[in-house]
N, C-alpha and C positions, 0 to 999 in steps of 0.2 A: 511219454508223448504228450501228456497234459501240460508239462513245462514248455515244450516246443510250441504248442498251441497258444499258450499264454504270451510267449515272446513274439510270436507271429502277429498276434493281435496288437501288441504294443508297437511293433514296427509299422503296422498299418496306420495306427493312430498317429505316430510320429510323422509319417509321411503326409497324412492330411494337414497336420499342423505346419509342416514344412511348406506345403503348397499355399496355405493361408498367409504365412509370413512372405513367401515370394511375391504373392499378389499385392501385399501391402507395401513391399519394397518398390514395386512398379509405380505406385502412386507417391511414395516418398523415398527416393533412392539415397538420400543423405542421412537417413536415420540410423545412427550408429548403434542404438540399442537393438533394433531389429536385425542389423547385420551380425552383431555378436551372438544373438539368440539363434539366428539361422546357422551359424558355424557350430554352436554347441549341440543343436538337435541332430545335425549331420554327424556329428561325432557319436552321439548316442545311438543313431540308427546303425552306424558302422559296428559298434561294439555289440549291439543286440544281434545283428545278423551273423557276426562271428560266434557268438554263443550258440545260436540256432545250428550253425554248421558243425559245432563241436558236439551238440547233443543229438543231432540226427545221424543215425548209423547208415553207413554206405554199404550197398549190396555186395561189391566185389570183396570188401574186407571180411564180411561175415561168412561168405561161402568158401573162402580160401582155406580157413582152418578145417572145414568138414572134409574138403577133399584130401588134404594132407593126413587127416586122421584115418580116413578110409584106406589110403594107400599103405599106411604104416601099421595096420592091424596085425600083420604077421610078425613084426619086430617089437612086440611088447616087452619080451624078456630081454635082459642085458646080454649082449654079445660075449662070447667066451674070451677071456683075457682082458676085459675091461671092467673096471668097478661099476657097480650099479649107481653110484652117486653121479657119474658122468652122464647118464642117460636121463636123469631127472632134469626137469625144466628149472632154470634158475628163477628164483622168486623175484618178483618186481621190486626194484629199489625204491623206497619212498622218496618223494620229491620235496625238497624244502624251498621256501620262498624267502625273499628279502623284502625289506621295507620299500614301499612305493611301487611294488609289482602289481600289475593288472591281472586279476584273477576273475574266476566265476565262483561266487561264494553262495552257499545256501541261506536263504532268509528263514532262519529257525523261528523267529517270532512271528512270521507271517504264514505264507502258504508253502514253505519248505521247498521252494523252487530255487533254481540257481540264476543269479543276476550278475551283471558286471559290477565289479567293485574293486577297490584299491587298498592294499595292505598299508596301515598307518604305524603299527607297532607290533613287536613280536615279544612275548613273555613265555614263562615255562622253561622246561629243560630241552636239551637238544634232541632227546629221543621222543619227547611228547611236547612239541611247541604249541602254544596257544596264540592265535593270530587275531589281532584287532583290525577289523576291515570296515570300510566305510562305502556303502552302496552309492554309486554314481547318480542314479536317477532319482533316488529318494532321500538321500542324505542320512540314512539310518546307519547306526554304528553297532556292531555285535562282535562278541568274542567267540571265535570259532576254532576247532581243531583241524587237523590235517585232512580228516575224512570228509569234512564239509567244504573243502576248497578244491577247485579244479584249475588247471592252467588254462589260459585262454588259447594258446597254440603250442605246438610242439617245437617250434623253431625259435622260441623265446630264449635269447642268449643269457638271461638272468636266472633261469632255472638251473639247478645243479643237484647233485646227488647228496644224500645226507651225510654220507661218510666223509665228504670234503675232499675227494680225490680230484686234484687239479689237472684234469684231462684236457680241458679246452685251453689252458695256458701253455701246455707243452706242444700241442699241435696247432699248426696254423688254422685260424678260423676259416671256414668255408664261406664262399661268396654268398651274400644274402639273396635268397630267391624272392621274386616278386609275388605277392598274393593280393588278389583284388579285395578281399574282405578283412584284411589284416592291417592295422595301423601300427607304425614302428615306434611311435611316441605316445605317451600317456596323455589322454585328452583331459583338459583342464575345463570341467563343466561346472557351472553354477547350478546347484539344485534348486535354488529359489526361482531362477528364471525358467528352468525346466518345468517346475510345477506351475508357474504362472502361465506358461504356453499350453500346458495340459488342461488346466482347469478354466482359464479365461482366454479362449482363443480370440484372435483379432476380429474386429467387427467390420472388415473391409467389405464383407459380403452384403451388408446392410445398406450399403450406399458409398458414394465417394468420400473416402477418408480425408478428413482435414488435419494437417499436422498441428498438434496442440501447442507446441512450442512457438511456431510462427504466429498463430492467433493470439497467444498470450503477449508476444512481443508487440504485435500491432495495437492491442488493447492498451498496453502500457504507454506506447507512444501517443496514442490519442488522448489519454488521461493527462499525460505531461503537457501536450499542447494546450489542452483546455484550461489547465491550471495556469499556464504561462499567459494565455490571453487574459484571463480574469485578473491576474496581477498587473498586467500592463494597463487595462482599464481603470483598476483602482488607483494606480500611481498617477495616471493622467488626470483623474478627477481631483485627487488630493492636490496635485500641482496647481490646478486652476483655482481651487479655493484658497490656497496660501498666498496668492498674488497680493502684494501691498500697493494699494493705490489711495489717493487722496479723495475722501468722500465728503461731500458737503453736509455740513451739520444742520439739524433743525432748530437749534437754539440761536438766539441773537441777544446781543447786549449792546447798550449804548456806548458812545465814545467817552463818557465820563468815567472818572475813577469809581464813583459810587453809584454807577448806573445799575438798574435791576436787570434781571435775566428773563427773557421772554422766549417763545418759540413760535415758529411759523405755522400758519394754517388755523390759528385760533379765531380769526374773524374780527379781531380787535386790534386797534393801533397800539403802538408802543407807548406805555404810559411814561409820562415825563415826571421827573422828580420836582417836587416843589422847591423853589429857591429858599434858601435859608437866610433870614434877616435878623438884625440885632433888635432885641426888644428894647424899647425906650419907656422908661417909667416917667409918668407926668404927675406933678403934685396937684392935688385938688384944692380948691379954695376953701379956707377955713372960716368962712363967713358965718356960718351957722353956729359956732362954738362960742 
């Protein structure tokens, strides 16, 4: 009964997480990550409820063998003319499983409780097979024997007897019955997302949630526009500086070829070059000699 109580506590926790995710989807209905997480948690809840239904004994089933035992107390001895072997109950035939079957496996390295799992490979002999199972909710992998594995439901078409008698192939398969707590296909659950939903629930109850992707996109657009405006301002200034125009020079020269260079704003007039003349040599009088 402790296993059932543990599974019921997990179902309650999963349902609380599902309500949190649904409230987050109301604020952000286009979030594909939350939608996928919601589907996976619903599958986990369905499998766990199926496990609880298998582990919980029903009252009519348990009381019926007692009534039959009390009625047949007078016929314990074998009837005359029949062998005693016919009166014995036939032993339960062990059930073998195939790869990818959904089962309830015992968590040997943990609390020894049964949890939904999937068979990934089978080793050992046909009389004593060893199953490698992967737990759906936790991602743990363990090697288990047949005594540590239980079927999810009795109507699973993939379960067969260990002797390999092809009884189901010879007779037509019965019409599938509808069960509210049994799924017909294996659920593809991502253990990482399930652990994230269990350990880090959504913060939608703290206030109105803001979609992170949309905010990141708006911020990137603003930064892009700001960079674009800065580049346009820089290009406009550079274009104005590079304009080629005729600027008046501060230096002045005369019209002559040998004129000197001057500059405006000095406060003096432009100097004029002295005229160059030919030197004339004159002979002095030699009267004193």
